[in-house]
N, C-alpha and C positions, 0 to 999 in steps of 0.2 A: 162218208156220211155227210150230208149237207147240213148247213147251219139250221135250216127250218125243218129238218126231219124229226126233231125231238121237242115239239112244242110243250108236251106235258112236263118235261124236265124244267123248261123255262118257267112254266106256270107254277110248278111246285116250288122252285127256287124263289119266285116272287112272293108266294104265300109265306114261305119260311122267313123271308126278309121282313115282311109286314108283321109277322108273328114276333120276331125278335125286337122290332121297333116297339110293338105293343108291350113287350116285357119291360123294356127300359122306361116306357111311359108309365106302365102300371106300378113300377117300383117307386115312383115319385108321386103317385096319384093320391096318397093319403093326405088329408088336410093338416094333420099334426106333423110337426117336424120329426125327423127320424131320431129316435133315442135307442141306442143299442141295448141299454139296460132293460127297457120295457118292450122290446120288439117281440112280436108274436112269432114263435118258431113251432110250426106244426108240420106233420107229414101224415098221410093216410094211404091205406090200401083201398082201392075202389074195386068192388066185385060187381060186375054187371053182366047182362046177357047180351052177347056171348063172349065176354072177355074180362080183362082186368087192367088196372092202371095204378100208377104211383103218383100222388099229388104232393107238392111241396109249396108251402106258403112262404114266399120270399119277402112279403111285406104284410102289413095289417089289412090291406084291401086287395091283394092280388095273389094268385097261385098259378103254378105251372104243373101240368099233368102230362106224363108220358103214358100212352096206353096201347094195348094190342087187343084185337078182336079176331076171332076165328070161327068160321062156320062152313062146313061142307066144301072144302077146297078153295075157300076164299079167306084171305088174310088182309087185315087192315091195321096199320100201325101209324101212330102219329102223336101229335102234341096238341094240348089245349091250354089256352090262357083264360083263367077265370078272373073276373073283376067283380068285386063286392062293393055295394054302396056302404060307405062308412067303414068302420073297423069290424073285421070278422069276429063274431062271438060264437062259441060252441054251445048255443042253447036256442030253443025255440025254432022258428022258421027263418031261414036265411036266404033271401033272394040273390041271384047272381046272373051275369051275362058274360059272354065271351066269344072268342074266335078259335077255330080249329083248322089244322092242316094235317092231311093224312097221305100215306102212300098205300096203294092197294095192289094185290096180285090175285089172280084167279086162274083156275084150271078146271075145265069141264070135259065132257066126252068129246066135244067137237071144237072147242075153242079154249084158248088160254092166253093170258097176257098180263098187263099191269097198267097202272095209271095213278092219278092223284085226285085229291078232293080238298076243297076248302070251304069253310062255311062259318056261320054265326049261330049262336044258341042262347037261350034264356031259360032259367028254371029256378027251382027252390030246393033247399036241403033242410030236412026236418030232423032235429036231434032227438034221439030216443034215450040218450044217456050221455055221460061225459065223453065216452070214446066210441059211440056208435050212432050213425045217422043213416037215413034213407034219402035218396035224391032222385029227382026226375027233371028232365029238361027236354025242350023241343027246339028244333032248329031247321035250317035249310042249308044244304051243301051243294056246291056245283061239282059234279064228277066228270072226269075226263079219263076214259079207258081206251086202250088200244090192244087189239088182238095181235099176238106175236107172229102168227103164221101168215095172216092175210093183210095185216096193217089196216084193217077196218077200224074205224074210230067211232066210239059211242060216247056222247057227252050230254049232259043235261042237269037240270035242277031236281033235287030229291029232298023230301021232307023226312026228318028223322026224329024218333022218340027214344030217349034213353032212360032206363030205370036202373038204379044201383043201390048198393049198400056200402057205406064207408066205415072203415075201422081205423081210428086214429091211434098212432103209436109213438109219436114223438112230440113231447111238449117240455119246454124248459125255459 
């Protein structure tokens, strides 16, 4: 296997590196100094079409979500970094932006393979109660897919709309 035969792995590794860098940046992005006594500790289950995710707030202005989506022989799994302006509050409308990195696999009647995607998104979360919210975001992702049998490559920019419901279960 030559060094250039797996560019999607290199691209995915680069996206994950940028994602990790964003996590470290996001952890210090709050304007207020870190105070462990008053730190926001939240987690939630995100139910969306067609998948689910777990999101953890590691600071008052940033959260990390691990998610999986599946539909008709296609699986996408990855991570999202959410950045909130100011300190996150569980009430009203909360705007956010972020970055996402995913790994994808697909299997059809005539083709099957895998690839990766990376993108940016922006949206809002609307709290319906203390532990329940609805969220929507739009974004764009660059996809890189390779057919396993023929080594044909398909890549390009796609626009994505996400709709979901969040159930918060950890606060202390």
